[in-house]
Backbone as CSV, one residue per row, in Angstrom:
resi,resn,N_x,N_y,N_z,CA_x,CA_y,CA_z,C_x,C_y,C_z
1,MET,43.586,5.020,46.303,42.155,5.293,46.329,41.491,4.526,47.468
2,LYS,40.388,5.089,47.990,39.605,4.409,48.997,38.835,3.260,48.363
3,ASN,38.371,2.359,49.220,37.700,1.163,48.704,36.448,1.516,47.906
4,LYS,35.684,2.528,48.365,34.482,2.935,47.639,34.829,3.469,46.259
5,GLU,35.919,4.212,46.166,36.349,4.755,44.876,36.807,3.635,43.942
6,ILE,37.468,2.637,44.507,37.922,1.487,43.712,36.723,0.732,43.158
7,ILE,35.725,0.505,44.022,34.517,-0.209,43.587,33.791,0.586,42.505
8,LYS,33.699,1.902,42.695,33.033,2.752,41.703,33.757,2.697,40.368
9,LYS,35.083,2.786,40.409,35.870,2.734,39.182,35.707,1.386,38.486
10,ALA,35.734,0.309,39.275,35.580,-1.031,38.707,34.208,-1.191,38.060
11,PHE,33.180,-0.662,38.707,31.836,-0.755,38.139,31.752,-0.013,36.813
12,GLU,32.334,1.194,36.780,32.310,1.977,35.542,33.040,1.251,34.422
13,LYS,34.171,0.632,34.757,34.929,-0.111,33.756,34.183,-1.364,33.291
14,SER,33.335,-1.893,34.148,32.639,-3.141,33.823,31.329,-2.919,33.074
15,ILE,30.928,-1.677,32.871,29.651,-1.394,32.200,29.588,-2.013,30.799
16,PRO,30.647,-1.897,29.962,30.580,-2.569,28.649,30.375,-4.076,28.762
17,ILE,30.995,-4.682,29.774,30.819,-6.112,29.991,29.381,-6.399,30.401
18,MET,28.835,-5.546,31.268,27.456,-5.732,31.710,26.489,-5.709,30.528
19,CYS,26.679,-4.742,29.632,25.798,-4.624,28.472,25.842,-5.885,27.611
20,SER,27.019,-6.476,27.508,27.167,-7.703,26.724,26.649,-8.917,27.476
21,TYR,27.089,-9.065,28.732,26.785,-10.267,29.503,25.296,-10.435,29.769
22,LEU,24.610,-9.359,30.111,23.199,-9.487,30.443,22.393,-10.000,29.259
23,PHE,22.643,-9.432,28.073,21.911,-9.874,26.895,22.204,-11.335,26.570
24,VAL,23.498,-11.675,26.561,23.887,-13.028,26.153,23.496,-14.061,27.204
25,SER,23.674,-13.739,28.485,23.318,-14.697,29.532,21.811,-14.896,29.628
26,ILE,21.036,-13.838,29.377,19.579,-13.990,29.324,19.204,-14.937,28.179
27,ALA,19.855,-14.758,27.039,19.613,-15.662,25.903,19.969,-17.090,26.271
28,TYR,21.077,-17.267,26.996,21.476,-18.603,27.432,20.432,-19.201,28.363
29,GLY,19.948,-18.410,29.316,18.929,-18.887,30.237,17.658,-19.302,29.522
30,VAL,17.252,-18.510,28.527,16.061,-18.831,27.733,16.259,-20.147,26.996
31,MET,17.441,-20.329,26.399,17.713,-21.554,25.638,17.774,-22.774,26.555
32,MET,18.312,-22.613,27.748,18.318,-23.720,28.713,16.890,-24.094,29.091
33,ASN,16.042,-23.089,29.264,14.645,-23.348,29.590,13.951,-24.073,28.450
34,GLU,14.227,-23.638,27.214,13.611,-24.277,26.056,14.091,-25.718,25.882
35,ALA,15.314,-25.997,26.365,15.848,-27.353,26.268,15.327,-28.264,27.385
36,GLY,14.526,-27.682,28.298,13.913,-28.487,29.343,14.627,-28.472,30.680
37,PHE,15.613,-27.571,30.857,16.359,-27.505,32.113,15.797,-26.404,33.011
38,SER,15.723,-26.666,34.289,15.208,-25.700,35.252,16.185,-24.546,35.442
39,TRP,15.700,-23.466,36.047,16.525,-22.275,36.236,17.731,-22.559,37.128
40,TYR,17.547,-23.434,38.133,18.662,-23.712,39.036,19.745,-24.550,38.358
41,VAL,19.369,-25.350,37.353,20.365,-26.080,36.572,21.179,-25.104,35.730
42,ALA,20.503,-24.151,35.096,21.190,-23.129,34.309,22.132,-22.317,35.191
43,LEU,21.663,-21.973,36.402,22.493,-21.213,37.342,23.713,-22.019,37.764
44,LEU,23.521,-23.304,38.056,24.640,-24.157,38.476,25.686,-24.270,37.374
45,VAL,25.240,-24.436,36.126,26.172,-24.523,34.998,26.955,-23.223,34.860
46,SER,26.261,-22.082,34.958,26.937,-20.790,34.835,27.930,-20.573,35.965
47,PHE,27.599,-21.059,37.149,28.476,-20.886,38.308,29.733,-21.730,38.190
48,LEU,29.591,-22.946,37.684,30.718,-23.874,37.630,31.579,-23.700,36.383
49,ILE,30.981,-23.293,35.265,31.713,-23.250,34.000,32.130,-21.830,33.640
50,TYR,31.182,-20.911,33.554,31.463,-19.497,33.296,32.310,-19.270,32.044
51,THR,31.833,-19.775,30.946,32.425,-19.488,29.644,31.308,-19.575,28.614
52,GLY,30.910,-18.424,28.099,29.703,-18.313,27.303,29.614,-19.248,26.119
53,ALA,30.658,-19.276,25.284,30.611,-20.084,24.066,30.363,-21.553,24.386
54,PHE,31.075,-22.074,25.377,30.907,-23.492,25.711,29.571,-23.758,26.380
55,GLN,29.057,-22.800,27.146,27.766,-23.007,27.788,26.649,-23.171,26.750
56,PHE,26.721,-22.387,25.678,25.735,-22.536,24.618,25.869,-23.902,23.940
57,LEU,27.107,-24.328,23.702,27.332,-25.639,23.104,26.896,-26.747,24.042
58,LEU,27.069,-26.515,25.336,26.735,-27.522,26.331,25.249,-27.870,26.306
59,ILE,24.417,-26.911,25.938,22.980,-27.188,25.837,22.740,-28.332,24.859
60,THR,23.406,-28.246,23.700,23.271,-29.306,22.688,23.875,-30.617,23.184
61,LEU,25.033,-30.540,23.846,25.706,-31.743,24.322,24.870,-32.461,25.374
62,LEU,24.310,-31.695,26.308,23.500,-32.296,27.360,22.202,-32.869,26.797
63,SER,21.605,-32.141,25.871,20.354,-32.598,25.272,20.560,-33.874,24.459
64,GLY,21.761,-34.018,23.899,22.046,-35.186,23.073,22.624,-36.358,23.835
65,GLY,22.770,-36.227,25.157,23.281,-37.329,25.968,24.759,-37.610,25.743
66,THR,25.529,-36.592,25.427,26.970,-36.747,25.190,27.689,-37.182,26.470
67,SER,28.703,-38.010,26.336,29.440,-38.515,27.499,30.200,-37.394,28.197
68,LEU,30.440,-37.585,29.496,31.165,-36.585,30.280,32.591,-36.407,29.772
69,LEU,33.218,-37.490,29.299,34.571,-37.407,28.774,34.616,-36.494,27.557
70,THR,33.669,-36.676,26.641,33.610,-35.843,25.442,33.358,-34.391,25.810
71,ILE,32.466,-34.169,26.764,32.171,-32.804,27.211,33.416,-32.154,27.815
72,GLY,34.158,-32.935,28.632,35.357,-32.402,29.270,36.442,-32.040,28.267
73,VAL,36.689,-32.906,27.291,37.703,-32.640,26.268,37.301,-31.437,25.423
74,THR,36.024,-31.360,25.072,35.535,-30.220,24.287,35.718,-28.918,25.048
75,ALA,35.409,-28.939,26.335,35.574,-27.744,27.166,37.033,-27.312,27.215
76,LEU,37.935,-28.276,27.355,39.367,-27.962,27.426,39.846,-27.316,26.128
77,LEU,39.434,-27.871,25.007,39.879,-27.355,23.714,39.289,-25.973,23.432
78,MET,38.019,-25.787,23.754,37.360,-24.516,23.456,37.859,-23.376,24.333
79,ASN,38.245,-23.691,25.564,38.593,-22.643,26.517,40.079,-22.559,26.831
80,SER,40.882,-23.255,26.054,42.324,-23.254,26.308,42.935,-21.867,26.129
81,ARG,42.283,-21.007,25.335,42.805,-19.659,25.125,42.869,-18.879,26.433
82,GLN,42.010,-19.231,27.403,42.002,-18.517,28.674,43.268,-18.769,29.485
83,LEU,43.954,-19.870,29.189,45.245,-20.116,29.830,46.227,-19.011,29.484
84,PHE,46.199,-18.567,28.226,47.105,-17.514,27.779,46.715,-16.171,28.393
85,TYR,45.415,-15.947,28.573,44.969,-14.723,29.224,45.553,-14.640,30.637
86,SER,45.458,-15.735,31.372,45.955,-15.750,32.749,47.469,-15.624,32.803
87,LEU,48.157,-16.263,31.856,49.612,-16.183,31.835,50.100,-14.756,31.641
88,SER,49.377,-13.964,30.852,49.809,-12.594,30.597,49.662,-11.711,31.833
89,PHE,48.866,-12.159,32.814,48.673,-11.398,34.052,49.270,-12.112,35.257
90,ILE,50.123,-13.088,35.035,50.606,-13.922,36.132,51.339,-13.108,37.198
91,ASP,52.088,-12.079,36.791,52.807,-11.248,37.765,51.840,-10.462,38.635
92,VAL,50.758,-10.001,38.038,49.741,-9.255,38.790,49.000,-10.194,39.733
93,PHE,48.618,-11.362,39.236,47.869,-12.311,40.049,48.673,-12.772,41.259
94,ASN,49.973,-12.908,41.104,50.807,-13.373,42.212,50.816,-12.404,43.393
95,LYS,50.446,-11.174,43.151,50.387,-10.170,44.215,49.038,-10.170,44.925
96,MET,48.095,-10.953,44.435,46.725,-10.905,44.933,46.377,-12.142,45.764
97,LYS,45.578,-11.925,46.794,45.093,-13.033,47.604,44.093,-13.888,46.823
98,GLN,43.417,-13.251,45.869,42.379,-13.945,45.094,42.927,-14.519,43.785
99,LYS,44.190,-14.962,43.787,44.862,-15.389,42.564,44.072,-16.468,41.825
100,TRP,43.669,-17.506,42.511,42.996,-18.624,41.844,41.613,-18.224,41.352
101,TYR,40.963,-17.355,42.084,39.661,-16.864,41.630,39.825,-16.039,40.357
102,MET,40.869,-15.221,40.296,41.119,-14.383,39.120,41.375,-15.246,37.885
103,ILE,42.115,-16.324,38.055,42.402,-17.222,36.930,41.115,-17.840,36.402
104,PHE,40.252,-18.247,37.308,39.004,-18.904,36.919,38.058,-17.940,36.205
105,THR,38.113,-16.660,36.543,37.151,-15.694,36.002,37.722,-14.855,34.858
106,MET,38.892,-15.204,34.354,39.495,-14.424,33.262,38.882,-14.853,31.932
107,THR,37.873,-14.123,31.500,37.192,-14.414,30.240,37.685,-13.475,29.142
108,ASP,37.149,-13.645,27.944,37.524,-12.761,26.834,37.263,-11.308,27.181
109,GLU,36.083,-11.038,27.754,35.682,-9.655,28.014,36.460,-9.040,29.175
110,THR,36.613,-9.791,30.275,37.345,-9.234,31.418,38.817,-9.028,31.076
111,TYR,39.369,-9.918,30.267,40.759,-9.751,29.830,40.918,-8.475,29.015
112,ALA,40.002,-8.257,28.075,40.097,-7.079,27.216,39.995,-5.792,28.025
113,VAL,39.093,-5.744,28.996,38.934,-4.550,29.822,40.126,-4.366,30.752
114,ASN,40.594,-5.443,31.363,41.721,-5.349,32.303,43.019,-4.931,31.624
115,CYS,43.131,-5.189,30.339,44.336,-4.778,29.614,44.473,-3.262,29.555
116,ASN,43.367,-2.540,29.708,43.379,-1.081,29.602,43.427,-0.371,30.945
117,LEU,43.597,-1.123,32.040,43.567,-0.501,33.357,44.847,0.277,33.643
118,GLU,44.704,1.338,34.433,45.868,2.099,34.884,46.555,1.335,36.008
119,ASP,47.789,1.716,36.303,48.572,0.999,37.307,48.078,1.231,38.727
120,GLN,47.460,2.395,39.001,47.044,2.716,40.358,45.936,1.774,40.839
121,ASP,46.201,1.068,41.936,45.236,0.123,42.520,44.725,-0.881,41.491
122,LYS,45.592,-1.294,40.592,45.175,-2.172,39.493,44.630,-3.498,39.989
123,GLU,45.292,-4.091,40.977,44.874,-5.404,41.447,43.466,-5.367,42.033
124,GLN,43.178,-4.340,42.858,41.853,-4.252,43.464,40.770,-3.998,42.434
125,VAL,41.069,-3.133,41.475,40.093,-2.821,40.434,39.805,-4.061,39.597
126,MET,40.856,-4.806,39.256,40.685,-6.032,38.481,39.773,-7.020,39.200
127,PHE,39.983,-7.158,40.504,39.173,-8.103,41.269,37.696,-7.740,41.207
128,TYR,37.377,-6.481,41.417,35.972,-6.071,41.414,35.373,-6.131,40.011
129,ILE,36.184,-5.902,39.000,35.672,-6.019,37.626,35.222,-7.451,37.346
130,VAL,36.060,-8.422,37.685,35.683,-9.815,37.428,34.539,-10.246,38.342
131,LEU,34.476,-9.692,39.551,33.381,-10.026,40.464,32.058,-9.490,39.932
132,PHE,32.048,-8.218,39.514,30.842,-7.638,38.930,30.418,-8.423,37.686
133,SER,31.396,-8.739,36.853,31.103,-9.429,35.594,30.470,-10.790,35.853
134,ARG,30.975,-11.478,36.837,30.423,-12.788,37.173,28.992,-12.658,37.668
135,CYS,28.741,-11.637,38.452,27.379,-11.394,38.943,26.431,-11.077,37.789
136,TYR,26.905,-10.281,36.820,26.064,-9.971,35.661,25.640,-11.253,34.947
137,TRP,26.608,-12.149,34.759,26.326,-13.381,34.028,25.350,-14.269,34.795
138,LEU,25.540,-14.400,36.096,24.659,-15.240,36.902,23.246,-14.667,36.964
139,ILE,23.149,-13.356,37.133,21.833,-12.707,37.182,21.111,-12.866,35.855
140,GLY,21.820,-12.644,34.754,21.216,-12.788,33.432,20.755,-14.211,33.168
141,THR,21.530,-15.180,33.622,21.163,-16.584,33.437,19.836,-16.901,34.112
142,VAL,19.709,-16.471,35.365,18.473,-16.734,36.119,17.294,-16.001,35.493
143,LEU,17.488,-14.741,35.116,16.421,-13.967,34.489,15.935,-14.640,33.201
144,GLY,16.885,-15.061,32.380,16.527,-15.705,31.123,15.770,-16.998,31.330
145,ALA,16.254,-17.794,32.292,15.607,-19.080,32.542,14.191,-18.907,33.074
146,ILE,13.973,-17.889,33.907,12.646,-17.648,34.465,11.720,-16.992,33.447
147,LEU,12.232,-15.950,32.773,11.409,-15.229,31.810,11.105,-16.069,30.573
148,GLY,11.937,-17.088,30.323,11.702,-17.947,29.172,10.350,-18.642,29.226
149,ASN,9.839,-18.830,30.449,8.521,-19.443,30.613,7.382,-18.453,30.389
150,LEU,7.717,-17.157,30.450,6.664,-16.146,30.445,6.594,-15.335,29.158
151,ILE,7.762,-15.072,28.548,7.817,-14.174,27.401,8.491,-14.872,26.231
152,PRO,7.892,-14.864,25.040,8.561,-15.437,23.862,9.703,-14.532,23.406
153,PHE,10.857,-15.100,23.094,12.042,-14.346,22.689,12.464,-14.726,21.277
154,ASP,12.860,-13.704,20.508,13.510,-13.945,19.223,14.995,-13.690,19.430
155,LEU,15.812,-14.755,19.425,17.228,-14.642,19.782,18.135,-14.427,18.575
156,THR,17.557,-14.149,17.427,18.361,-13.971,16.221,19.337,-12.811,16.381
157,GLY,20.632,-13.087,16.198,21.650,-12.040,16.223,22.119,-11.619,17.600
158,ILE,21.622,-12.278,18.664,21.985,-11.851,20.015,23.468,-12.044,20.302
159,ASP,24.083,-13.041,19.642,25.486,-13.328,19.922,26.431,-12.280,19.340
160,PHE,25.914,-11.368,18.494,26.784,-10.364,17.885,27.215,-9.298,18.875
161,CYS,26.532,-9.166,20.004,26.889,-8.109,20.955,28.293,-8.321,21.515
162,MET,28.737,-9.563,21.676,30.101,-9.832,22.136,31.111,-9.418,21.072
163,THR,30.796,-9.719,19.816,31.685,-9.316,18.725,31.816,-7.805,18.672
164,ALA,30.705,-7.109,18.841,30.718,-5.647,18.824,31.575,-5.095,19.965
165,LEU,31.481,-5.731,21.137,32.277,-5.295,22.283,33.763,-5.408,21.984
166,PHE,34.200,-6.521,21.376,35.616,-6.706,21.068,36.105,-5.699,20.035
167,ILE,35.283,-5.399,19.063,35.669,-4.431,18.037,35.896,-3.060,18.658
168,ILE,35.002,-2.657,19.549,35.122,-1.353,20.202,36.373,-1.285,21.066
169,ILE,36.608,-2.339,21.861,37.790,-2.359,22.733,39.072,-2.383,21.910
170,PHE,39.076,-3.131,20.822,40.247,-3.203,19.953,40.572,-1.829,19.363
171,MET,39.557,-1.130,18.884,39.764,0.209,18.321,40.250,1.183,19.387
172,ASP,39.724,1.041,20.610,40.146,1.916,21.711,41.609,1.695,22.051
173,GLN,42.051,0.441,22.030,43.452,0.141,22.318,44.367,0.686,21.230
174,LEU,43.934,0.622,19.988,44.736,1.169,18.894,44.925,2.669,19.041
175,GLU,43.898,3.355,19.516,43.983,4.799,19.692,44.879,5.186,20.866
176,LYS,44.840,4.403,21.941,45.576,4.748,23.154,47.046,4.334,23.104
177,ASN,47.344,3.229,22.440,48.708,2.691,22.444,49.477,3.112,21.193
178,LYS,50.697,3.587,21.402,51.545,3.980,20.277,52.134,2.761,19.568
179,ASP,52.385,1.715,20.330,52.977,0.511,19.756,51.861,-0.398,19.241
180,HIS,51.735,-0.522,17.933,50.689,-1.347,17.319,51.183,-2.728,16.914
181,PHE,52.421,-3.048,17.311,52.991,-4.343,16.932,52.145,-5.524,17.418
182,PRO,51.698,-5.548,18.694,50.879,-6.680,19.142,49.601,-6.834,18.323
183,ALA,48.966,-5.721,17.985,47.722,-5.784,17.210,47.976,-6.337,15.811
184,VAL,49.061,-5.861,15.190,49.393,-6.325,13.840,49.714,-7.813,13.855
185,VAL,50.495,-8.233,14.846,50.841,-9.657,14.968,49.576,-10.497,15.133
186,GLY,48.689,-10.050,16.022,47.463,-10.795,16.268,46.609,-10.939,15.018
187,ILE,46.468,-9.857,14.261,45.643,-9.888,13.050,46.259,-10.787,11.984
188,VAL,47.548,-10.594,11.729,48.224,-11.351,10.676,48.242,-12.842,10.991
189,ILE,48.633,-13.183,12.216,48.704,-14.597,12.601,47.318,-15.238,12.571
190,ALA,46.307,-14.499,13.020,44.940,-15.032,13.019,44.465,-15.333,11.598
191,ILE,44.777,-14.431,10.665,44.367,-14.633,9.270,45.069,-15.853,8.676
192,ILE,46.389,-15.957,8.940,47.154,-17.095,8.423,46.617,-18.409,8.987
193,CYS,46.378,-18.443,10.310,45.883,-19.665,10.941,44.466,-19.985,10.482
194,LEU,43.678,-18.951,10.212,42.321,-19.170,9.709,42.354,-19.876,8.354
195,ILE,43.294,-19.447,7.507,43.428,-20.060,6.186,43.958,-21.487,6.292
196,VAL,44.932,-21.686,7.185,45.587,-22.987,7.300,44.719,-24.008,8.044
197,PHE,44.149,-23.603,9.170,43.451,-24.552,10.042,41.929,-24.518,9.908
198,GLY,41.387,-23.490,9.284,39.945,-23.397,9.149,39.300,-22.644,10.298
199,SER,38.057,-22.255,10.118,37.374,-21.402,11.097,37.109,-22.101,12.431
200,GLN,37.064,-23.420,12.455,36.764,-24.146,13.682,37.999,-24.418,14.535
201,ASN,39.197,-24.311,13.952,40.405,-24.736,14.673,41.519,-23.690,14.719
202,PHE,41.259,-22.482,14.279,42.352,-21.520,14.147,42.696,-20.798,15.448
203,MET,41.770,-20.750,16.418,41.956,-19.915,17.599,43.180,-20.310,18.422
204,LEU,43.272,-21.592,18.796,44.367,-22.031,19.662,45.740,-21.853,19.009
205,PRO,45.969,-22.332,17.772,47.293,-22.125,17.174,47.648,-20.657,16.978
206,SER,46.659,-19.814,16.662,46.956,-18.396,16.481,47.362,-17.760,17.803
207,LEU,46.741,-18.173,18.908,47.110,-17.647,20.222,48.512,-18.104,20.619
208,ILE,48.825,-19.377,20.360,50.147,-19.900,20.713,51.242,-19.189,19.927
209,ILE,51.065,-19.063,18.622,52.079,-18.432,17.772,52.236,-16.955,18.112
210,SER,51.112,-16.251,18.282,51.165,-14.826,18.614,51.854,-14.600,19.950
211,SER,51.526,-15.424,20.933,52.141,-15.297,22.258,53.639,-15.537,22.200
212,MET,54.059,-16.532,21.437,55.490,-16.824,21.306,56.229,-15.659,20.665
213,ILE,55.642,-15.070,19.622,56.284,-13.937,18.943,56.430,-12.749,19.894
214,LEU,55.378,-12.440,20.639,55.407,-11.308,21.561,56.366,-11.547,22.717
215,LEU,56.429,-12.791,23.207,57.352,-13.106,24.294,58.800,-12.986,23.838
216,VAL,59.073,-13.454,22.630,60.432,-13.349,22.089,60.815,-11.885,21.902
217,LYS,59.900,-11.079,21.375,60.178,-9.665,21.132,60.453,-8.924,22.439
218,GLN,59.696,-9.266,23.463,59.834,-8.555,24.736,60.812,-9.217,25.699
219,GLY,61.434,-10.265,25.264,62.393,-10.940,26.123,61.751,-11.574,27.343
220,GLY,60.513,-12.061,27.142,59.817,-12.720,28.238,58.850,-11.835,28.982
221,THR,58.767,-10.553,28.599,57.827,-9.640,29.262,56.582,-9.516,28.419
222,SER,55.412,-9.873,28.985,54.160,-9.865,28.226,53.536,-8.504,28.205
223,TYR,52.699,-8.289,27.217,51.938,-7.059,27.114,50.752,-7.135,28.060
224,GLU,50.465,-6.038,28.715,49.296,-5.987,29.590,48.507,-4.748,29.218
């Protein structure tokens, strides 16, 4: 495909992410403004961190004067799942000039969308998807931080849009893929880890166990 066609395809694929990111990042910008931080501080945080769940938590940590060490350890624990996202695409990333950028921008949403991409021009499409997605988040952050001074917002339930996005993508993958083993493993292991470790600590162990099972089944070949 020509570069314009690749960009168009990437934009179309990124529309679900845009719908989620704009709402949530605007909410983040508003909350940063309410916490007393300027729009450029919110933008800098979004540019350097780029992980929604931790950015929302960071508002509380910064407001409470939490130490940098505690913030760093919390960030590592909360976002460690992204290491597994990048590992599953390591063969694809190695073919790309933007390998390190791709690793940094592999979020829950971009990972879910990239898993459904066709093989044709996959690397280029992936790059533009994460680039568009990052722009959506940065734009939403600035809009929220600026509009927070002008318009009162009721943010109740805004975080559910990400959950809705994952449910839709999960159902779409079940319909398209004949092999449902990865989905079953993910659900079962997540439920077991939720019971064993609790709602605050189940994510990392469930990802580790699920990844190990899938790697063993595929003889080292990951699902993409």
